[in-house]
Every structure is written in C-alpha cells, then in structure tokens.
C-alpha positions, -999 to +999 in steps of 0.1 A: -513+193-862-480+211-865-446+206-850-445+208-813-445+243-798-420+252-770-447+250-743-464+218-753-445+186-751-453+160-779-448+123-774-447+099-804-457+064-795-445+038-821-462+005-814-483-020-833-504-029-802-536-008-803-543-014-766-508-001-755-512+029-779-546+039-765-535+034-729-503+055-734-523+081-753-549+084-724-523+084-697-501+111-712-529+132-726-544+133-691-511+146-678-510+175-703-489+160-731-499+158-767-496+123-781-494+110-817-493+073-826-476+053-853-484+016-860-449+006-872-413+018-874-416+033-909-447+052-900-429+063-869-399+077-888-423+096-912-442+111-882-409+120-864-397+139-894-429+158-898-439+165-862-405+166-845-417+151-812-400+159-779-398+121-771-404+088-787-418+057-769-407+028-791-416-009-793-390-033-808-411-061-823-433-045-850-442-052-887-429-033-917-399-018-898-390-031-863-376-010-835-339-017-844-345-006-880-362+025-866-333+033-844-307+028-872-327+051-895-333+077-868-296+078-859-286+083-896-311+112-901-298+146-890-334+159-887-344+134-860-312+117-847-313+136-814-349+130-804-347+110-771-361+074-772-374+051-745-380+015-755-411-003-743-410-039-753-425-072-741-398-091-761-366-105-748-347-096-780-330-064-766-294-076-769-286-053-798-300-023-780-273+001-767-272+000-730-276+038-729-311+037-744-336+033-715-360+004-717-390-008-697-410-040-701-446-039-714-469-031-698-446-006-680-449+003-643-464+038-645-441+055-619-410+042-637-424+053-671-432+088-658-398+091-642-380+082-674-402+105-695-397+134-671-359+128-671-357+131-709-385+152-722-374+185-705-338+184-716-327+202-748-326+177-776-289+180-783-280+170-747-307+144-745-293+125-775-279+091-768-246+084-786-252+051-805-229+023-799-240-005-823-261+017-844-253+041-872-237+073-858-251+107-864-233+129-890-200+144-877-199+180-865-179+203-889-143+207-877-132+241-864-105+257-884-076+273-864-067+308-874 
C-alpha cells in the first residue's frame, strides 16, 4: 500500500479493540474508503508517517502508547501534525482532550460518525488541523521578512 492518492480517501483506525477495528473497517470500506488499522498509539504514529492518511479515528485508552501520547507526538511531528483526528472512546478520561477535537462514545452512532468523518476528510489538511490547546503545538511558520 502506498500513501493515499488524491481520489481515494484513507482512514487510519488506531484502536486496541479488534471488534471495533473490524467493524469500522467493514463500514468504511463498504462506503468506498480505504482503511488501515493500528493496535496502539505507537503503531498508529508509525503508520500515519508512512501512509499519510486523510483522517485518523483514535481510541484513548490503549497499551504501549495511549491516545493522549499519540496526540502529543502527532502535534510535535511536522509530517503528520495536521492530519484531522476524531476520538472514539468508551472511557470517561477525556478531560485532557482539547475541546476542539471531536469525540464520540464507543460504539459510535453511525450517522454521527459519518457526519464527523464527512466534515473533516474532504477539507485540505492545513485547514482541517486543530490547533492544540493543552498539547504540544506544531512547529512555527517562518516569519515573513519586510522589504
């Protein structure tokens, strides 16, 4: 598999629950998306860097690297900081999550999930990025020099 092409939208699912992963894979594949799956946050970061997905569906409570660690590392990495993320979590530990990052409970209500995915996946990445509030900010833009 190569990085996503302009006409095919790629979703990265980062979740340690195999039932959730297979359900999301089936749902989005049937709707014409390509789906790749990572079992934990570290695997998700590695896959995001290689495949450059159009959207990430992220769980919070996972082994190896949890969703907060994933978000911190993602926001610090210029190659992937602007990939939009939607959090899907059964946990109640979402207090550190910036309010701008959309979230749905697991299992998600499908119409709400599709609405969030559609609202984010078709935006250019730079405008879809969420400015972090409690997470590490992306690298600063170079300053313009006056003539």
